[in-house]
N, C-alpha and C positions, 0 to 999 in steps of 0.2 A: 170440737164436737164431731163425732162420727155420724155421717149420714147413713141411717139405717133403712131408708126407704127403698133402695134397690138391692134386692137379695142377690143379684147376679154380679154386682161389681164390688168385689172385696176391696177394702181400703189398703193402702200401701203398708200399713202396720201388719196386717195379716200376711201379706205376701212376703214381708221381711221376716216374719216368724217362720214361714214354711221353707224359704229358699235354702237356708243352711243345711237342711236335712235331706236335700236331694243330691244323690250321688252321681246322677247323670243329667245335670242341668242342660237345657237346650240353649240354642243361641238367643241372645237378646234377653229382655226382661221376662220374668215369669208372667204368663198370661192367665187370666181368670178361668179359661176353659182347659188349661193344661192337664193332661193325665198324669197325676202325681206318681202312680206306680211305674209308669213308663219312664219317668224322670228319676227313678231310683229310690222312691220312698219305701222304707222297710219298717218292720214292726217296732223297732226301737225309735225310729223317727216319728212314727205315729204317736207313741206314748209321749215323746218330748213335745211334739206340736200341740197335742191336746192340753198338756200341762201348761205350756207357754201361753196358749190361747186363753185358758181359764184365768191365768194371772193377768194377762193384758186387758181382758174385757170384763173381768169380774163375773164370769159365768161358771157353772158347773155342769158338765155333760152327764145327763142321766144315762143309765145303762142302755136304754133302747136306741141311743144315738151312737153308741160305740160300735161302729161297723165300717167296713171299707167304703160303703156308699157315701158316708159322711165325708170321707177324705178322698173321694174320687178326683175332685178338682177343687181349686181354691173357691170357686163359686158355690159348690155344694157345701163346703165347710162354712162359708160365710152365711149361707141361707140358714143353716142350723144355729149359728151364733145369733143371728138376728132374731130367730124364733125364740131362743132362750132369753135374749134381752127384752123382747116384747112381753114374754110371760112374766119376767121379773118386774117389769114396769106395771103390768096389770095387777100383780099380786101386792104391790106396794101401795095401791090406792085403797 
């Protein structure tokens, strides 16, 4: 089960989704606060990441979340995903 309590610490699953789409990866593992644009994330990568995240976590990104702020860092993306999961959880009650 994914711990959704800390919006800043994305799980390894999310980092594994993001990493292949970075054309200029830095040394070492992808950090939660890494600037994804500086690491080479482009518009095709953005679309692929969003699709992969939707599939992996069972969420759907509303239009208002489709911006570069959402994909600024892995932590920013994880925060949005956690918010979507929390909304889905509340709606299912």
